[in-house]
N, C-alpha and C positions, 0 to 999 in steps of 0.2 A: 708159145707163151702169150698169155693175155694181156692186152694193153692195160695200163694203170687204170684208166677211166672205166673199164670193165669190171673192176673188183668192187663188190658190194658185200656189206654184212648181211648175214642170213637174215630173212625177214623177221624171226622171233627175237633177233638181237638189236633191230634198229632203234626200238623204243628205248633201249638201255643208253643208247648214244643221244638220242634227241630229247629225252625227257628232262636231264639236267640243264639243258639250255632253254627249255620252255618256261623256267622259272623267271628268266629275265623279262619275258612277254607278260607274265602274270604280274611281276613287280611294277612294270611300266603302267599297266592298267590300274592298280592300286594308287600309284603315285599321281597319275593323270587325274584320277577321281578325287582323291583327297584335296589336291591343289585347286581343282575347279569348284567343287561344292562346298569346300570348308567355310566360305563366307557367306553362303546364301540366306542365313537366319532361319526363321521358321518357315515350314514346308509341309505341304499336304501332297502324300503320293496317291495318285490315282491309278487302280488297276482295273482292267476290264477286257472285253473281247476285242481282238483286232479285226473281227469279222462284222461288227456292228455297222449298219449302214447309216448315212447321214440322215435319212428321214425317219430312223427309229427313235422311239421316245427315250431309250437309254441313252443315245448319243445326244439329244437335246438336253436331257437331264444333267449329263456330264458337263456340257457347256455351261448351263446355269450355275451350277454348283461351284465349278471351277472359277467362274467369273466373280460370283459373290465372295468366294474365300480369297481371291486375289484382292478384291476391295478391302478386305480386312488385313492386307499386308501379308498374306502367305504366298510364298513361291508355290508354283504347282510343278510337280515332277511326275512323269509318266515314262513308260517303257519306250516312248519315242515313235511308235508305228502308227498305223491306221486305226479306225474304229473307235473305240471308247477312249484309247490313248490320244488320238488326233482331237476328239471332242474337248476334253480337258485342256490340252494345250491351246486350242482355239479359244475358249473361254478366258483362259489367262491372257491371252495376246488381245482379246477385245477389251479387257479392263485395264490394259496398260500394265499387267503384272508380269513377273518374271515367269517364263515359260521354259521348262528344262525337260529334255528327252534323253533317256539312257538306252540307246539303240543297242540291239544284239544282232551279231552276225548269224545268219540262219542259211541252210543250204538253198531255201528258196528266199532269196534277198529280201529282207525287211528294210525298206528305205525310210529315213526320217521323214515325218510328216512336215508340212509347210509352215506350221504355226510354232516350231520350236526356235527359241532365242538362243539357248545354251544347249549345245548337243555334244553327247559323248558316245562313242562307239565301243562296245565290248565284244570280245571273242568268248569269254568265260562267264557262264551263267552265275557262277558262285561270286565272283568279283562284283558283278551287277547287283546281286542281291545285297552284299555288304554296303554299297552305295545307297540303296533304296532305304534300308533299315537304318543306317548310321545318321542320316540326315532328316529323317522324318519326324515331324511333330504329331502327325495322324495319318492314318490310311482309310481311303475311301474305295470300296470294291463295287463297282459296277457289274452287273451280270456278266460272266465270261466263262471260258472253258478250262481246259487242263491247267494252263498256266496261271489262271486266276486262282484256281484250287490250290495249286502248289505254293504260291505267293501267301495266300490266306493261312494255309497250313504252317507255313514257315514262321510267319510272324506271330501267330498265337503259341507256337511251340516255344519260341524265344521268350515270350512274356511269361508263359506257364513255368518255363525252367529257371526264370529270373535272369536270364542272360541279357535281357534289355529291361528297361522300367516300363511298366504299363503305359501305354498310350491308347488314344481312340483307335479302334478298328471297327469301321462302320459298313455294314453289308446293306445295299441299297436293293429294295424290292423283296419283301418278305416272301411274297408268292413263290418268286424264283428259287429261294434258298429254302423253302419250306420241307422239301423232301430230305434234304441233307440234315437239316436240323432235327427232323422226326427221327431219322436214323441215328444221329448221335445221341439223342436222349433214350431211345429204345434199346440201343445196343451198347454203346460206349459208356454212357452213364449207368445204365442198370445193370450191366455186367462189371463195373468197377473198372473199366479200362481208363476212365478219367473221373475227375470228381464233379459233383453237381456244380459247385462253384466254378468250374472251369468254362461252363456255359456263360459265364458273365465276363469272359474275357474280350468279347465282342458285342457290338450293339447292332440291332437290325432296325432299319427304318424305312418307311414308305413315304415319308414327308422330308422334302430336301431341305426345308428351312429348319425343321425339327433337328435334322442330322447336322446341320451346319452350326446351329445353336449348341447342340451337345459337344461339338468340337471346341467351340469358343469358350463355353463355360468350363471345360475341362483345362483348356490353356490358361485361362485366368486363375483358376482354383489352383493350379501347380506352380503359380509364379513364374511361368515362362515369358514374362513380359518382354516385348520387343525393344 
């Protein structure tokens, strides 16, 4: 007779036992996020590649933009990792602003960067996405990869479907995004998959000062006074 410790559920049934308990981990992440971020006030979320090196212009641009927005009283929120995320957090810290990182647990561990003042760790991408969107006043997208594209698609879908109110979604570096924009116009708009007006859900800029002013003007116009 097998010992009690050797008794296991069949593999295909293990998730039926584990999944109901997973809800408590999910709830804990939501509670921690709401409790920590609920009082940060106006905030700009920066998204971009974790692979952007410090000597790249995209990195330096993110530092400058985050620094200037911090000087206007915006908290700076990023994914908490290296690259463009680190750059934005660095800009916030250099200006004395609030620097926040929402880190995600990955198989190849992503460690929070050194410029974060308020750090939250998430196991679940979808909980982390809620925190980004719920507390954002604007989004700035520095050139990035699949994750940046995912975040861009997520937020413009939420705006398009009226799940959230329209807020600035700024894509920096028109040359980087040009291929995607041409494809959206040539295929998605032309074939009726999206409306022509949907292309106005986001703003493209090559001038960081113009992009910052775009965010400031929108904020003032929409009466989100600090």
